[in-house]
DSSP file (Angstrom, degrees, kcal/mol; ACC not computed):
  #  RESIDUE AA STRUCTURE BP1 BP2  ACC     N-H-->O    O-->H-N    N-H-->O    O-->H-N    TCO  KAPPA ALPHA  PHI   PSI    X-CA   Y-CA   Z-CA
    1    1 A X              0   0    0      0, 0.0     2,-0.1     0, 0.0    43,-0.1   0.000 360.0 360.0 360.0 134.2   -4.1   -1.0   -4.1
    2    2 A X        -     0   0    0     41,-0.1    42,-0.6    27,-0.0     2,-0.3  -0.426 360.0-149.1 -79.6 158.7   -2.5   -4.3   -3.6
    3    3 A X  B     -a   44   0A   0     40,-0.1     2,-0.8    -2,-0.1    42,-0.2  -0.898  30.9 -87.6-128.4 161.3    1.3   -4.6   -3.1
    4    4 A X     >  -     0   0    0     40,-2.4     4,-1.9    -2,-0.3     3,-0.1  -0.537  33.6-168.2 -72.6 105.7    3.8   -7.3   -4.1
    5    5 A X  H  > S+     0   0    0     -2,-0.8     4,-2.2     1,-0.2    -1,-0.2   0.829  86.6  58.7 -65.5 -32.8    3.8   -9.8   -1.1
    6    6 A X  H  > S+     0   0    0      1,-0.2     4,-2.0     2,-0.2    -1,-0.2   0.907 106.9  47.0 -63.3 -40.9    6.9  -11.5   -2.5
    7    7 A X  H  > S+     0   0    0      2,-0.2     4,-2.5     1,-0.2    -2,-0.2   0.883 108.1  56.4 -66.2 -38.4    8.8   -8.2   -2.3
    8    8 A X  H  X S+     0   0    0     -4,-1.9     4,-2.4     1,-0.2    -2,-0.2   0.915 107.8  48.3 -59.1 -42.1    7.5   -7.6    1.2
    9    9 A X  H  X S+     0   0    0     -4,-2.2     4,-2.2     2,-0.2    -1,-0.2   0.906 109.6  52.0 -64.8 -41.2    9.0  -11.0    2.2
   10   10 A X  H  X S+     0   0    0     -4,-2.0     4,-2.0     1,-0.2    -2,-0.2   0.899 111.0  47.9 -61.4 -39.8   12.3  -10.1    0.6
   11   11 A X  H  X S+     0   0    0     -4,-2.5     4,-2.2     2,-0.2    -2,-0.2   0.895 107.5  54.9 -68.9 -39.3   12.3   -6.8    2.5
   12   12 A X  H  X S+     0   0    0     -4,-2.4     4,-0.7     1,-0.2    -2,-0.2   0.917 110.2  47.5 -58.4 -41.6   11.5   -8.5    5.8
   13   13 A X  H >< S+     0   0    0     -4,-2.2     3,-0.6     1,-0.2    -1,-0.2   0.904 109.9  52.6 -64.5 -41.1   14.5  -10.8    5.2
   14   14 A X  H 3< S+     0   0    0     -4,-2.0    -1,-0.2     1,-0.2    -2,-0.2   0.841 114.5  42.1 -63.9 -33.3   16.7   -7.7    4.4
   15   15 A X  H >< S+     0   0    0     -4,-2.2     3,-2.4    -5,-0.1    -1,-0.2   0.511  84.3 130.4 -90.6  -5.9   15.6   -6.0    7.7
   16   16 A X  T << S+     0   0    0     -4,-0.7     3,-0.1    -3,-0.6    -3,-0.1  -0.224  77.5  12.1 -55.2 130.7   15.9   -9.2    9.8
   17   17 A X  T 3  S+     0   0    0      1,-0.3     2,-0.4     0, 0.0    -1,-0.3   0.326  95.4 125.5  85.6  -7.3   17.9   -8.6   12.9
   18   18 A X    X   -     0   0    0     -3,-2.4     3,-0.7     1,-0.1    -1,-0.3  -0.706  58.7-126.0 -87.1 134.0   17.9   -4.8   12.5
   19   19 A X  T 3  S+     0   0    0     -2,-0.4    -1,-0.1     1,-0.2    16,-0.0  -0.409  83.9  25.3 -76.2 151.7   16.6   -2.9   15.5
   20   20 A X  T 3  S+     0   0    0      1,-0.2    15,-3.0    14,-0.1    16,-0.5   0.626  82.6 140.1  77.0  15.4   13.9   -0.3   15.4
   21   21 A X  E <   +B   34   0B   0     -3,-0.7     2,-0.3    13,-0.2    -1,-0.2  -0.770  18.6 161.1 -97.6 135.2   12.1   -1.7   12.3
   22   22 A X  E     -B   33   0B   0     11,-2.0    11,-3.4    -2,-0.4     2,-0.4  -0.947  31.3-124.3-142.4 165.0    8.4   -1.8   12.0
   23   23 A X  E     +B   32   0B   0     -2,-0.3     2,-0.3     9,-0.2     9,-0.2  -0.878  26.2 177.2-112.4 145.3    5.8   -2.2    9.2
   24   24 A X  E     -B   31   0B   0      7,-2.5     7,-3.2    -2,-0.4     2,-0.4  -0.989  31.0-120.0-147.8 135.8    3.0    0.2    8.5
   25   25 A X  E     +B   30   0B   0     -2,-0.3     2,-0.3     5,-0.2     5,-0.3  -0.632  52.8 140.3 -74.7 127.6    0.3    0.4    5.8
   26   26 A X  E >   +B   29   0B   0      3,-0.9     3,-2.3    -2,-0.4    -2,-0.1  -0.977  49.7  26.3-162.8 159.8    0.6    3.6    3.8
   27   27 A X  T 3  S-     0   0    0     -2,-0.3     3,-0.1     1,-0.3    -1,-0.0   0.769 128.0 -63.3  55.6  28.8    0.4    5.0    0.3
   28   28 A X  T 3  S+     0   0    0      1,-0.3    -1,-0.3    15,-0.1    16,-0.3   0.617 129.8  55.1  73.3  11.4   -1.9    2.1   -0.6
   29   29 A X  E <  S-B   26   0B   0     -3,-2.3    -3,-0.9    14,-0.1     2,-0.4  -0.341  96.8 -70.6-140.2-138.3    0.9   -0.3    0.1
   30   30 A X  E     -BC  25  42B   0     12,-1.4    12,-2.7    -5,-0.3     2,-0.4  -0.989  34.2-158.9-135.6 143.9    3.2   -1.1    3.0
   31   31 A X  E     -BC  24  41B   0     -7,-3.2    -7,-2.5    -2,-0.4     2,-0.6  -0.930  13.3-139.1-122.9 148.1    6.2    0.8    4.4
   32   32 A X  E     -BC  23  40B   0      8,-3.6     7,-2.6    -2,-0.4     8,-1.2  -0.938  24.3-156.9-106.6 118.6    9.1   -0.3    6.5
   33   33 A X  E     -BC  22  38B   0    -11,-3.4   -11,-2.0    -2,-0.6     2,-0.5  -0.722   9.2-159.9 -98.6 142.7    9.9    2.2    9.2
   34   34 A X  E >  S-BC  21  37B   0      3,-3.1     3,-1.7    -2,-0.3   -13,-0.2  -0.974  82.5 -20.5-123.5 115.4   13.2    2.5   10.9
   35   35 A X  T 3  S-     0   0    0    -15,-3.0    74,-0.7    -2,-0.5   -14,-0.1   0.866 130.8 -49.8  52.2  39.4   13.0    4.3   14.3
   36   36 A X  T 3  S+     0   0    0    -16,-0.5     2,-0.4     1,-0.2    -1,-0.3   0.377 116.9 110.6  86.3  -3.4    9.7    5.8   13.2
   37   37 A X  E <  S-C   34   0B   0     -3,-1.7    -3,-3.1    69,-0.1     2,-0.3  -0.884  73.7-115.8-107.1 134.7   10.8    7.1    9.8
   38   38 A X  E     +C   33   0B   0     -2,-0.4    -5,-0.2    -5,-0.2     3,-0.1  -0.518  40.1 166.5 -66.0 125.7    9.7    5.6    6.5
   39   39 A X  E     -     0   0B   0     -7,-2.6    11,-2.6     1,-0.5     2,-0.3   0.808  62.3  -6.9-105.0 -56.3   12.8    4.1    4.8
   40   40 A X  E     +CD  32  49B   0     -8,-1.2    -8,-3.6     9,-0.2    -1,-0.5  -0.934  64.0 172.5-137.7 161.8   11.4    1.9    2.0
   41   41 A X  E     -CD  31  48B   0      7,-2.2     7,-3.0    -2,-0.3     2,-0.4  -0.923  27.0-115.2-155.5-179.1    7.9    0.8    1.0
   42   42 A X  E     +CD  30  47B   0    -12,-2.7   -12,-1.4    -2,-0.3     2,-0.5  -0.996  20.2 178.5-130.7 128.0    6.0   -1.1   -1.7
   43   43 A X  E >  S- D   0  46B   0      3,-2.0     3,-2.1    -2,-0.4     2,-0.5  -0.965  74.6 -42.9-126.5 112.5    3.4    0.4   -4.0
   44   44 A X  B 3  S-a    3   0A   0    -42,-0.6   -40,-2.4    -2,-0.5   -16,-0.0  -0.567 122.5 -31.4  65.7-119.5    2.1   -2.2   -6.5
   45   45 A X  T 3  S+     0   0    0     -2,-0.5     2,-0.3   -42,-0.2    -1,-0.3   0.278 117.8 101.4-112.1   9.7    5.3   -4.0   -7.6
   46   46 A X  E <  S-D   43   0B   0     -3,-2.1    -3,-2.0    36,-0.1     2,-0.5  -0.682  71.1-124.8 -95.9 148.1    7.6   -0.9   -7.2
   47   47 A X  E     -DE  42  81B   0     34,-2.5    34,-2.6    -2,-0.3     2,-0.6  -0.784  18.3-149.5 -86.6 129.4   10.0   -0.2   -4.4
   48   48 A X  E     -DE  41  80B   0     -7,-3.0    -7,-2.2    -2,-0.5     2,-0.5  -0.909  20.1-167.7 -99.7 119.3    9.4    3.2   -2.9
   49   49 A X  E     -DE  40  79B   0     30,-3.1    30,-2.4    -2,-0.6     2,-1.0  -0.932  20.6-150.7-119.5 127.8   12.8    4.4   -1.6
   50   50 A X  E     + E   0  78B   0    -11,-2.6    53,-0.3    -2,-0.5    28,-0.2  -0.824  31.6 157.8 -94.8 103.5   13.4    7.4    0.7
   51   51 A X        -     0   0    0     26,-2.0     4,-0.4    -2,-1.0    27,-0.2   0.553  46.4-115.2-106.5 -11.6   16.8    8.5   -0.4
   52   52 A X    >>  -     0   0    0     25,-2.1     4,-1.0     1,-0.1     3,-0.6   0.105  30.3 -82.6  88.5 154.7   16.9   12.1    0.8
   53   53 A X  H 3> S+     0   0    0      1,-0.2     4,-0.5    23,-0.2    24,-0.2   0.792 121.5  60.8 -65.7 -29.4   17.0   15.3   -1.2
   54   54 A X  H 34 S+     0   0    0      1,-0.2     4,-0.3     2,-0.1    -1,-0.2   0.838 113.8  34.2 -70.4 -31.8   20.8   15.3   -1.7
   55   55 A X  H <> S+     0   0    0     -3,-0.6     4,-2.7    -4,-0.4     5,-0.3   0.583  94.7  94.7 -94.3 -12.1   20.8   12.0   -3.6
   56   56 A X  H  X S+     0   0    0     -4,-1.0     4,-1.7     1,-0.2    -2,-0.1   0.891  86.1  40.6 -51.0 -58.1   17.5   12.5   -5.4
   57   57 A X  H  X S+     0   0    0     -4,-0.5     4,-0.6     1,-0.2    -1,-0.2   0.889 116.0  50.7 -63.5 -40.5   18.7   14.0   -8.7
   58   58 A X  H >4 S+     0   0    0     -4,-0.3     3,-1.0     1,-0.2    -1,-0.2   0.916 110.9  48.2 -64.0 -43.2   21.7   11.6   -9.0
   59   59 A X  H >< S+     0   0    0     -4,-2.7     3,-1.7     1,-0.3    -1,-0.2   0.794  99.7  66.6 -70.9 -27.4   19.6    8.5   -8.4
   60   60 A X  H 3< S+     0   0    0     -4,-1.7    -1,-0.3    -5,-0.3    -2,-0.2   0.731  93.7  61.5 -64.7 -19.9   17.0    9.6  -10.9
   61   61 A X  T << S+     0   0    0     -3,-1.0    -1,-0.3    -4,-0.6    -2,-0.2   0.570  85.2 101.8 -81.4  -8.5   19.6    9.1  -13.6
   62   62 A X  S X  S-     0   0    0     -3,-1.7     3,-1.4    -4,-0.2     2,-0.1  -0.447  86.3 -98.1 -75.6 149.1   19.9    5.4  -12.7
   63   63 A X  T 3  S+     0   0    0      1,-0.2    -1,-0.1    -2,-0.1     3,-0.1  -0.411 107.4  17.5 -63.1 140.0   18.2    2.8  -14.9
   64   64 A X  T 3  S+     0   0    0      1,-0.2    18,-3.0    -2,-0.1     2,-0.4   0.518  99.9 114.9  76.1   9.2   14.8    1.7  -13.5
   65   65 A X  E <   +F   81   0B   0     -3,-1.4     2,-0.3    16,-0.2    -1,-0.2  -0.909  35.8 165.9-113.0 136.8   14.4    4.7  -11.2
   66   66 A X  E     -F   80   0B   0     14,-2.4    14,-2.7    -2,-0.4    -5,-0.1  -0.930  42.1 -77.7-141.6 167.4   11.7    7.4  -11.6
   67   67 A X  E     -F   79   0B   0     -2,-0.3     2,-0.8    12,-0.2    12,-0.2  -0.316  41.1-121.0 -64.0 144.8   10.3   10.2   -9.5
   68   68 A X        +     0   0    0     10,-1.2     7,-2.5     7,-0.4    10,-0.1  -0.816  41.8 163.5 -86.0 115.8    7.8    9.3   -6.8
   69   69 A X    >   +     0   0    0     -2,-0.8     3,-2.0     5,-0.2     5,-0.1  -0.204  17.1 140.4-127.6  40.8    4.7   11.2   -7.8
   70   70 A X  T 3  S+     0   0    0      1,-0.3    -1,-0.1     2,-0.1     4,-0.1   0.841  77.4  45.3 -55.0 -38.2    2.1    9.5   -5.7
   71   71 A X  T 3  S-     0   0    0      2,-0.6    -1,-0.3    -3,-0.1     3,-0.1   0.435 125.7 -97.8 -87.5   1.0    0.3   12.7   -4.9
   72   72 A X  S <  S+     0   0    0     -3,-2.0     2,-0.4     1,-0.3    -2,-0.1   0.240 105.7  79.7  97.0 -12.3    0.4   14.0   -8.5
   73   73 A X  S    S-     0   0    0     -5,-0.0    -2,-0.6     0, 0.0    -1,-0.3  -0.968  93.4 -98.7-125.0 144.2    3.5   16.1   -7.7
   74   74 A X        -     0   0    0     -2,-0.4     2,-0.7    -5,-0.1    -5,-0.2  -0.332  30.5-142.1 -60.4 140.7    7.1   14.8   -7.5
   75   75 A X    >   -     0   0    0     -7,-2.5     3,-1.9     3,-0.2    -7,-0.4  -0.901  17.5-135.4-107.9 105.0    8.2   14.2   -3.9
   76   76 A X  T 3  S+     0   0    0     -2,-0.7   -23,-0.2     1,-0.3     3,-0.1  -0.345  89.2  27.8 -63.0 134.0   11.8   15.3   -3.6
   77   77 A X  T 3  S+     0   0    0    -25,-0.3   -25,-2.1     1,-0.3   -26,-2.0   0.327 107.2  87.0  96.6  -6.6   13.9   12.8   -1.7
   78   78 A X  E <   +E   50   0B   0     -3,-1.9   -10,-1.2   -28,-0.2     2,-0.3  -0.969  51.8 177.7-125.0 141.1   11.7    9.8   -2.7
   79   79 A X  E     -EF  49  67B   0    -30,-2.4   -30,-3.1    -2,-0.4     2,-0.4  -0.952  24.9-129.5-136.2 158.5   11.9    7.6   -5.8
   80   80 A X  E     -EF  48  66B   0    -14,-2.7   -14,-2.4    -2,-0.3     2,-0.5  -0.885  19.1-157.8-101.7 141.4   10.2    4.6   -7.2
   81   81 A X  E     -EF  47  65B   0    -34,-2.6   -34,-2.5    -2,-0.4   -16,-0.2  -0.987  15.3-132.3-120.4 123.8   12.4    1.7   -8.4
   82   82 A X    >   -     0   0    0    -18,-3.0     3,-2.6    -2,-0.5     4,-0.3  -0.343  32.1-102.0 -69.1 155.3   10.9   -0.7  -11.0
   83   83 A X  G >  S+     0   0    0      1,-0.3     3,-1.8     2,-0.2    -1,-0.1   0.803 120.4  63.5 -50.6 -34.7   11.3   -4.4  -10.3
   84   84 A X  G >  S+     0   0    0      1,-0.3     3,-0.6     2,-0.2    -1,-0.3   0.717  95.0  63.2 -64.4 -18.0   14.2   -4.7  -12.7
   85   85 A X  G <  S+     0   0    0     -3,-2.6    -1,-0.3   -21,-0.2    -2,-0.2   0.514 113.7  29.8 -85.1  -5.1   16.2   -2.4  -10.5
   86   86 A X  G <  S+     0   0    0     -3,-1.8     6,-0.2    -4,-0.3    -1,-0.2  -0.033  76.4 128.7-142.3  34.6   16.2   -4.8   -7.5
   87   87 A X    <   +     0   0    0     -3,-0.6     2,-0.1     4,-0.1    -2,-0.1   0.922  65.6  58.5 -55.2 -49.1   16.1   -8.2   -9.2
   88   88 A X  S  > S-     0   0    0     -4,-0.2     4,-2.1     1,-0.1     5,-0.2  -0.430  87.5-120.7 -86.5 159.8   19.0   -9.5   -7.2
   89   89 A X  H  > S+     0   0    0      1,-0.2     4,-2.7     2,-0.2     5,-0.2   0.901 115.1  54.1 -61.1 -41.6   19.3   -9.8   -3.5
   90   90 A X  H  > S+     0   0    0      1,-0.2     4,-2.1     2,-0.2    -1,-0.2   0.891 107.5  49.9 -62.8 -40.2   22.4   -7.6   -3.6
   91   91 A X  H  > S+     0   0    0      2,-0.2     4,-1.8     1,-0.2    -1,-0.2   0.918 112.2  47.3 -65.2 -42.7   20.5   -4.8   -5.5
   92   92 A X  H  X S+     0   0    0     -4,-2.1     4,-2.5    -6,-0.2    -2,-0.2   0.930 111.7  50.5 -64.4 -44.4   17.6   -4.9   -3.0
   93   93 A X  H  X S+     0   0    0     -4,-2.7     4,-2.9     1,-0.2     5,-0.2   0.880 106.9  55.2 -60.4 -37.9   20.1   -4.8   -0.1
   94   94 A X  H  X S+     0   0    0     -4,-2.1     4,-2.3     2,-0.2    -1,-0.2   0.909 109.4  46.6 -62.6 -41.4   21.8   -1.8   -1.7
   95   95 A X  H  X S+     0   0    0     -4,-1.8     4,-2.3     2,-0.2    -2,-0.2   0.927 113.0  49.3 -65.2 -44.2   18.5    0.1   -1.8
   96   96 A X  H  X S+     0   0    0     -4,-2.5     4,-2.9     1,-0.2     5,-0.2   0.946 113.0  46.6 -60.2 -48.0   17.7   -0.8    1.8
   97   97 A X  H  X S+     0   0    0     -4,-2.9     4,-2.6     1,-0.2    -1,-0.2   0.900 110.5  52.9 -62.5 -41.4   21.1    0.3    3.0
   98   98 A X  H  X S+     0   0    0     -4,-2.3     4,-1.6    -5,-0.2    -1,-0.2   0.917 114.2  42.8 -58.9 -44.4   20.9    3.6    1.0
   99   99 A X  H  X S+     0   0    0     -4,-2.3     4,-2.7     2,-0.2     5,-0.2   0.898 113.4  50.1 -72.8 -41.3   17.5    4.4    2.6
  100  100 A X  H  X S+     0   0    0     -4,-2.9     4,-1.8     1,-0.2    -2,-0.2   0.906 108.2  54.6 -62.7 -40.7   18.5    3.3    6.1
  101  101 A X  H  < S+     0   0    0     -4,-2.6     4,-0.3    -5,-0.2    -1,-0.2   0.913 111.3  45.5 -59.3 -42.6   21.6    5.4    5.9
  102  102 A X  H >< S+     0   0    0     -4,-1.6     3,-2.1   -52,-0.2     4,-0.4   0.966 112.5  47.6 -66.8 -51.6   19.5    8.5    5.0
  103  103 A X  H >< S+     0   0    0     -4,-2.7     3,-1.2     1,-0.3    -1,-0.2   0.763 100.8  67.1 -66.0 -21.1   16.8    8.0    7.6
  104  104 A X  T 3< S+     0   0    0     -4,-1.8    -1,-0.3     1,-0.2    -2,-0.2   0.670  95.1  59.1 -70.7 -13.7   19.4    7.5   10.3
  105  105 A X  T <  S+     0   0    0     -3,-2.1    -1,-0.2    -4,-0.3    -2,-0.2   0.580  88.8  95.1 -86.6 -10.2   20.4   11.2    9.7
  106  106 A X  S <  S-     0   0    0     -3,-1.2     3,-0.1    -4,-0.4   -69,-0.1  -0.453  90.2 -90.6 -81.5 153.3   16.9   12.3   10.7
  107  107 A X        -     0   0    0     -2,-0.1    -1,-0.1     1,-0.1    -2,-0.1  -0.296  51.7 -97.1 -59.8 145.0   15.9   13.5   14.2
  108  108 A X              0   0    0      1,-0.1    -1,-0.1    -3,-0.1   -72,-0.1  -0.325 360.0 360.0 -62.1 144.3   14.7   10.7   16.5
  109  109 A X              0   0    0    -74,-0.7    -1,-0.1    -3,-0.1   -73,-0.1   0.396 360.0 360.0 -96.4 360.0   10.9   10.4   16.7
């Protein structure tokens, strides 16, 4: 599955200057890892966001957000965000920061 290269560039810019960031192909798209943990990714033209189980239900009530069901079953702590949910630079940065904040709570790899 192809992924949105324009979104990948926007994410690279959002992560610019941040330590511990790498890219990895996964889920048929690309993921941005922070200290070895997947934070955000791209599947098709959607943003895949790792938000953690505590924020999961609240964020699903947001416009343009849906469950991540890549495996056919919902994955708690992960959501998909449609392109309209990160149109602006500020919206994309908010998603990146939300995800980085969550993965920074995980044990170091």
